[in-house]
Each structure stands twice: as structure tokens, then as C-alpha cells.
N, C-alpha and C positions, 0 to 999 in steps of 0.2 A: 333669211337670210342665215348663215351659219355665224355659232358664237364666237368665231372666233376672230371676225372684223369688230366685233365687241372692245379686244385690247386693245386697239389701236390708240391712238391719240387725236381728238378732234378738236376744231374749231371752226366756231360760223361767226366772222366779221362782216364788216360794213366797207362796202365795196362803190364809195363814191366815184370811181372810175366809170360803173356798170349801174351804176343807181339802184342797187338790187346787192344782197344779202351774198354772200359766196361763203360757203364748205368746203373747210382744207382740213387733210391729214396729214400730220407732223411726217409720219412714213412714207406717204407716197406723196413726194413737192412739185410733183411733175401733175397732178390732179387735182381739180377745182369743181365746182357745181354752183352755180350762180342761180339764185330763187328771189322772188319779190320777198320772202314769210322765210322767217330764221329758221323755222322747223323742217318746211320742204327742204331747205338750203342743205341741214342737217342729214336728211332724209335723202336727198338725192346723193349727198358724196357717200354717206353708207354705202348705200347700193351700188355705187361705181366702185366701191373699194371693192365689195362685193365681186363684184364682174372682172375685175381685173385681176383678183388674187385666183378666181376659179379657172382664168384663162392663164393665168399663169403655171398653175399644177399640168395642166395639160397640155402646158408644153415643155413640162419639169423641167421648168424656170425655178431660181430662189426666190422665194416668198419671203417679203421684208418681216425678223422677230422684232412685235412689237417693243416700245420703249418701255412699258410698265413691266416686261420680261423682263430686259433686261440687264446686267447685276457694273454698275459704277463703283469705281475704286476712291471716288471722294478724291483722286488727287491729275492735274495738271497742269502745263506749264506755261503761264503767258511771260512774252517777252516787250520791256519794256521799257522807254528811253533810259539812260543812267540816271540822269536828273530828277526822272518820275521815283526810279529808284532812292534813291537819296530822299527825296521829300518824304516818302513815305515813312523809311527808315525812322527818319525824325518823329514824325506823326506817332508812329508805335513807340519809340524810347520815351514821348516825353509822355502817354498816354499810359504807360507802363505795362503795354503789353505785346506779345510778338510779335511781328510781320503778316506771320500770316491770320493769326486771329482780328489783328486790325486789316487786311484786305478779304480775308471771308467776311466780316460783317459790313466791309463795304459793297460785297457782289450779293451779299441774303437781303431782297426786298422780300417783305409781308405780303402774302397775296391778300386782294381784296376782298 
């Protein structure tokens, strides 16, 4: 398999509905691979992504850029109800931090 598919974001999770492990790729949300074994689910989705990218190249289609290669600004806008905004502003003031710092800390969750 081509090394470029190694840069994509893969995940294997359990599908209660299918009673199997499902391999997923964030850059190709329409693709999935079911297998009894999690390692086989990962191997299957990687092969499927490889086949898909090869097909896209042959058809002169744009192949998705891996998320790991993208540059992110660290900025995005979120709209909340005015009451939520007010409550967050109060919490930030009472905590002695900026609203931005408070919300950033609430969004950040340590990985397990």
C-alpha cells in the first residue's frame, strides 16, 4: 500500500448494531469496514482507503488532504444563546480569567 494513506486519521470502534468492529477514516466519512477482529477492521479500512485514493487519482479527482497535514488557525466562531453567553461571562469574571480562556478550558479534554 502507498505510504500516503498512513497519514490519514483512522479509528476502530465497536458497532453494537452489527456486532462487529468497524474501521473508519475521518477523511473518508462514507467509507467503513466491518470485521470480527479490531486489527482486521483497521487493515480493511486502510485497504479500502488505498483502493479509493487510487481510483480517485485514475479519474483525476481531488484526493482528500490528511487532517494531520492541514494547518489550523486555532480560531472558530460558535454561536450560543445570549443567556449562555451571559452565564459564561459571569463565570469567567468570577474565576478571574478571560471568557476565551474559560471556554478554551471547557473545550479541552485530556486524552485517556
